[in-house]
C-alpha positions in Angstrom: -57.8 22.9 234.9 -54.9 25.0 236.3 -51.7 24.5 238.1 -51.5 24.6 241.9 -51.9 28.4 242.4 -50.6 28.2 245.9 -47.1 27.7 244.4 -47.1 31.1 242.8 -46.1 34.4 244.5 -48.3 37.4 243.6 -45.2 39.1 242.1 -44.8 36.8 239.2 -48.2 37.7 237.8 -48.2 41.3 239.2 -50.2 42.7 236.3 -52.9 40.0 236.1 -55.6 38.4 238.1 -54.2 34.9 238.5 -57.7 33.5 238.9 -58.7 34.7 235.4 -55.8 33.3 233.5 -56.7 30.8 230.8 -53.9 28.4 231.4 -54.3 26.6 228.1 -54.9 29.5 225.8 -52.0 31.5 227.3 -49.6 28.6 227.8 -46.7 30.3 225.9 -47.0 33.5 227.9 -47.3 31.7 231.2 -44.2 29.5 230.5 -42.1 32.5 229.4 -43.2 34.6 232.4 -42.4 31.8 234.9 -39.1 30.9 233.3 -38.2 34.6 233.1 -39.3 35.7 236.6 -40.2 32.7 238.6 -38.5 31.0 241.5 -37.7 27.3 241.7 -41.1 26.3 243.1 -42.9 28.2 240.4 -40.8 26.7 237.6 -41.2 23.2 238.9 -45.0 23.7 239.2 -45.2 24.9 235.5 -43.1 21.9 234.4 -45.4 19.5 236.4 -48.5 21.2 234.9 -47.5 21.4 231.2 -44.9 18.7 231.1 -41.2 18.9 230.2 -41.7 18.4 226.5 -44.3 21.3 226.1 -42.2 23.6 228.3 -39.0 22.9 226.4 -40.8 23.5 223.0 -42.1 26.9 224.2 -38.7 28.0 225.5 -36.9 26.7 222.4 -39.2 28.7 220.2 -38.3 32.0 221.9 -35.9 33.9 219.7 -36.6 37.5 220.4 -37.5 37.6 224.1 -35.7 40.2 226.2 -35.4 37.5 228.9 -33.9 34.9 226.6 -30.7 34.4 228.6 -32.7 33.7 231.8 -35.2 31.5 229.9 -32.3 29.4 228.5 -30.5 29.3 231.8 -33.6 28.0 233.6 -34.3 25.5 230.8 -30.8 24.1 231.2 -31.2 23.9 235.0 -34.7 22.5 235.3 -35.3 20.5 232.1 -33.7 17.2 231.3 -34.4 17.2 227.6 
């Protein structure tokens, strides 16, 4: 199972083959990538796919990410919890 891949631009996963991502095994990476680089549609699709609680837990666990300010800003904008 995977999110609706039509919602993602090729630039957000520029270094990967999006068809080969293991969406469950690499959940933390995917959420950080989308919340760091993604647009509104991509962020909303990741929230729909993983759920608000799981997405919030991943972002809240990030403490040494170079995109931490963007992750936190997007968390505040898109998540209700």
